[in-house]
N, C-alpha and C positions, 0 to 999 in steps of 0.2 A: 551122419553127424556133420561132415563138412560142409553141407548145404545149410544146415541150421546155423552154422557159425558165421558163414558168409551173409546169410540173411539177417542175422543179428547185426552185424557189423555195419551193413548198408542202411538197417533201420536206425542205429545209433548216429551214423553220419547224416542221414536225413534229418533227424531231430535235431542235431548240432547245427544244420544248416538254417533250419527254421527258426530255432532261438536266436541264431546270429541275426537273421533277417529282422525278426521282431524287435531285437535290441536295438539295431540300427534305425529301424522305421521310428522308434519311439523316441530315440535322440533327434532325429530330424524334425518330428513333429514338435518337440520341445523348441528346437531352435526356431521354427517357423512361428510358432506361438509367441516366443520372446520377441521375435523380429516384429511381427504385427502389433503387439502392445506397445513396443517403443514408438513404433510409427504413429499408431493412434494417439499416444499421449503427445507426441511432437506436434502432430497434426492440430490438435486441440489447443496446445499452448500457441501455436502460430495464429491460428484463427481469433482466439481470445486477444491477443496482442493487435490483431488488425481491427477488431471491433473497437479496441481502445483508441487507437488513432483515428478511426473514422468519426468518432465522437468528437474527438478534440480537433477536427479538421476545421480550419477557418472559411474556407471555400469549396465550392463545387469541384473547381478544377484538383484542387490539393485532394479531395475525397476520390475522386476518379484516378488520380495518380497513384493512391494508396492502393485502391482497389486492383487497378492493372497489376502493379507490382506483386500484390498478394496472389493473383491469379497465375501470373507467369512462374513465380516460385512455387506455387502449389503444383503447376502442372508438371515443372521439372522434378520435384522431389517425388510425386507420384510415379513418374516413368522410372527414375532411378530405384525407387523401391519394389516396382513391378518387376524390374530386372533382377533384382537382388532375391526376391522371391522365387523367381522362377529358377534362378541358379540353385536357390536351396533345395527346391523339388527335384531337380535334375540330379543333384548330388545325392539326395535321400535315395532315389531311385536306383542309382549305380551303386550305392552301398548295399541296398537290400538285394540287389541282384548278384552281386559278387559271390556268396556261397553256392548259389545255383549254377554260376558259371564254372566254378571248380568241379562241382559234380558232374556236370555235363562232360567237362574235359577228361575226367576219369572213366567215364562211360565210353567215349568215343576213342580212348587210347587202347 
């Protein structure tokens, strides 16, 4: 009977760990999706504004200046966004691993 109780307790702990992991991953994916949506919206708005500026440019030099500024800004924004997304993925992985880390500590103790 003691063996059944300990097996039942371990199964419950494993299920709790799995549910905690799934919950944290769901939250992480929601954050990532929201961040990607915001970035896409901002990127679209920026490119639309640049097209408007380009159509109103009075000279080729001005058009090249507008395009150069846009390319520089788009690159910097992309690098910042990629860094932020990688941090979100890393945080999500850490949160998802925490319940298993606790379980492994219990087993090794």
